[in-house]
C-alpha positions as CSV (number, residue, x, y, z in Angstrom):
1,X,133.5,99.2,125.7
2,X,132.7,95.9,124.1
3,X,135.6,93.9,122.6
4,X,133.4,92.5,119.8
5,X,130.3,93.5,118.0
6,X,127.2,91.3,117.6
7,X,126.2,93.0,114.4
8,X,126.7,90.8,111.4
9,X,128.9,92.1,108.6
10,X,126.7,92.5,105.5
11,X,128.1,90.5,102.6
12,X,126.4,91.8,99.5
13,X,126.0,89.5,96.6
14,X,125.8,90.7,92.9
15,X,122.7,89.8,91.0
16,X,122.4,89.8,87.2
17,X,120.2,88.4,84.5
18,X,121.2,87.1,81.0
19,X,120.2,84.4,78.5
20,X,117.2,83.2,80.6
21,X,119.3,82.8,83.7
22,X,119.6,84.5,87.1
23,X,123.3,84.8,88.1
24,X,124.3,85.4,91.7
25,X,127.9,86.2,92.5
26,X,129.0,85.7,96.1
27,X,131.6,87.9,97.8
28,X,134.2,85.2,97.3
29,X,133.8,85.4,93.5
30,X,131.9,82.1,93.2
31,X,128.9,82.3,90.9
32,X,125.6,80.4,90.8
33,X,123.2,80.3,87.9
34,X,119.5,79.6,88.2
35,X,117.1,79.1,85.2
36,X,114.4,81.7,85.2
37,X,112.0,78.9,84.3
38,X,112.2,77.9,88.0
39,X,110.9,81.4,88.9
40,X,108.1,82.4,86.5
41,X,107.5,85.7,88.3
42,X,111.2,86.7,87.7
43,X,111.1,85.5,84.1
44,X,108.1,87.8,83.3
45,X,109.3,90.7,85.6
46,X,110.3,94.2,84.6
47,X,113.8,95.5,85.1
48,X,112.5,97.6,88.0
49,X,111.0,94.6,89.7
50,X,114.2,92.5,89.3
51,X,116.3,95.3,90.7
52,X,114.2,95.6,93.9
53,X,115.8,92.8,96.0
54,X,117.5,92.4,99.3
55,X,119.9,89.8,100.7
56,X,118.5,87.6,103.5
57,X,120.1,85.0,105.8
58,X,119.0,82.2,103.3
59,X,119.4,84.0,100.0
60,X,117.7,86.7,98.1
61,X,114.2,88.2,98.3
62,X,112.7,90.1,95.4
63,X,110.5,92.6,97.2
64,X,107.9,93.6,94.6
65,X,107.5,90.0,93.4
66,X,107.5,88.2,96.7
67,X,110.0,85.7,95.4
68,X,112.8,84.0,97.4
69,X,115.9,82.4,95.9
70,X,117.8,80.2,98.4
71,X,121.5,80.2,98.0
């Protein structure tokens, strides 16, 4: 029986949008804001497209839009 696991613990961030900004809240409570002007596809996206994302090693990937946000 192994004494440790090589599986990384998933640390889910929270993503929200308001006032022309993308907000990302990390598990430690720190929040980053990004202007949607930096990501035109996100700025013009539907709620459904914005909600379809996954956390990656480097940040967030919006699946339907093929947009990466590096944290």
